[in-house]
C-alpha positions in Angstrom: 122.5 62.5 13.4 122.3 63.2 17.0 119.8 61.6 18.9 117.8 64.8 19.8 117.5 65.1 15.9 116.7 61.9 15.3 113.8 62.3 17.5 112.5 64.7 15.3 112.6 63.9 12.0 110.0 61.4 10.8 110.6 58.2 9.5 109.4 57.0 5.6 106.8 54.3 7.7 105.0 56.6 10.0 105.3 59.7 6.8 103.0 57.0 4.7 101.2 55.4 7.0 99.3 59.0 7.9 99.4 59.3 4.4 97.3 56.3 3.7 95.3 57.1 6.7 94.7 61.0 5.3 94.3 59.3 1.8 91.0 56.5 2.7 89.6 59.3 5.1 89.2 61.7 2.6 87.8 59.0 0.2 85.9 57.3 3.2 84.2 61.2 3.9 83.6 61.9 -0.2 81.0 58.8 0.1 79.7 58.8 2.9 78.8 62.0 3.6 76.3 61.9 0.4 75.0 58.6 1.5 74.0 59.5 4.4 72.5 62.6 3.2 70.8 60.5 0.3 69.5 57.6 3.1 68.3 60.0 5.7 66.9 63.0 3.5 63.8 61.6 2.8 63.1 61.0 6.7 63.6 64.5 7.5 61.8 66.3 5.1 58.9 67.6 6.8 55.4 66.6 5.5 53.4 68.7 3.2 49.5 70.0 4.9 46.8 67.3 4.3 44.6 69.7 3.4 43.8 69.5 -0.8 42.3 72.7 -2.5 39.1 71.7 -4.0 38.4 75.5 -6.4 35.9 78.2 -5.6 32.9 77.5 -3.4 30.9 79.3 -5.8 30.9 76.0 -7.6 28.5 74.3 -4.7 25.7 74.2 -5.2 23.2 75.1 -2.4 21.1 72.0 -1.3 22.9 69.7 -4.2 26.5 67.9 -3.2 28.8 69.0 -6.0 31.2 66.6 -7.3 35.0 68.0 -7.2 37.8 66.4 -8.5 41.8 67.0 -8.3 44.7 65.1 -8.9 47.5 64.7 -5.5 50.9 64.3 -5.3 52.2 61.9 -2.6 55.7 61.0 -1.8 56.6 57.7 0.1 60.7 58.3 0.2 61.8 58.1 -2.7 58.8 57.2 -5.0 56.3 59.3 -6.3 53.0 59.0 -7.2 50.3 60.6 -8.5 46.2 59.7 -7.5 42.8 61.3 -8.6 41.3 62.0 -5.5 37.4 63.4 -5.9 35.0 64.3 -3.3 31.4 65.4 -2.6 31.0 68.9 -1.4 26.7 69.9 -0.3 26.7 73.2 2.2 22.7 74.5 2.7 23.5 77.7 3.5 26.1 78.7 1.7 28.1 79.2 4.6 28.4 75.8 6.2 30.0 72.8 4.0 29.8 68.8 4.2 32.8 66.9 2.6 31.6 63.7 2.1 33.8 61.2 0.1 32.3 59.3 -2.6 33.8 55.7 -1.9 31.5 53.5 -0.8 32.0 52.3 3.0 30.4 48.8 1.6 33.2 47.8 -0.8 35.4 50.7 -1.7 32.8 51.3 -5.6 32.2 55.1 -6.2 29.6 56.3 -5.3 27.4 58.8 -7.7 24.8 61.1 -7.1 21.2 60.9 -8.7 19.2 64.6 -9.3 15.5 62.4 -9.4 16.1 60.2 -6.2 18.3 62.9 -4.3 20.6 60.4 -3.6 24.3 58.5 -3.8 23.7 54.6 -5.6 26.8 52.5 -5.2 26.4 50.6 -8.6 28.1 48.0 -7.5 25.4 46.1 -5.2 22.8 48.7 -4.9 24.3 50.6 -2.2 21.7 53.8 -1.4 22.9 57.0 0.7 20.6 60.0 1.6 22.2 63.6 0.2 24.1 63.8 3.7 26.2 60.5 3.3 23.1 57.8 5.8 22.7 54.6 4.4 19.1 54.5 3.4 19.4 50.8 1.3 21.2 47.7 0.6 24.4 46.3 2.1 27.2 49.2 3.2 27.8 49.5 7.0 27.5 52.7 7.3 27.6 55.9 5.7 29.6 57.7 3.7 33.6 59.3 5.3 33.3 63.4 6.0 35.9 65.0 5.5 37.1 67.7 7.9 36.7 71.2 5.2 37.9 74.8 5.6 37.0 77.7 3.4 40.3 80.4 3.3 39.1 83.2 0.5 36.7 81.9 -1.3 38.7 78.7 -1.8 36.9 75.2 -0.7 39.6 73.4 1.2 39.6 69.4 2.3 41.7 68.1 5.1 42.4 64.1 4.1 43.4 61.9 7.0 
């Protein structure tokens, strides 16, 4: 062999280096790309809307808070959890709606509407709230929390914050 032919040929050692590096790269890519997608996937998902559909506005009686209950799913990373979401909705004119939390601001107990007293009552420590959620008695430090609400096509939505 001449020197020119010798420089064009690849030695067995160089061929094995390139082959092993190529195979190693393919194996690494085969595992790395799905792993990266698995780890970064939940972080790259767009956040779902915070608006929760409650139901028809026709269910809300004028002047009386109406309890709406719904099950919502929330996802944190790969964990999906279901929880019950309850809210009282009040309207005085059938057009404007007030959405009130059913959780007492004292210790987080659930309040209930007492029609005879025209107010909300918390059974844990005798907390009392008016029809519009203001504190009327007991230990609660502030009124019931309110949610932003909207109506689309006669369907009531609240924004969970």
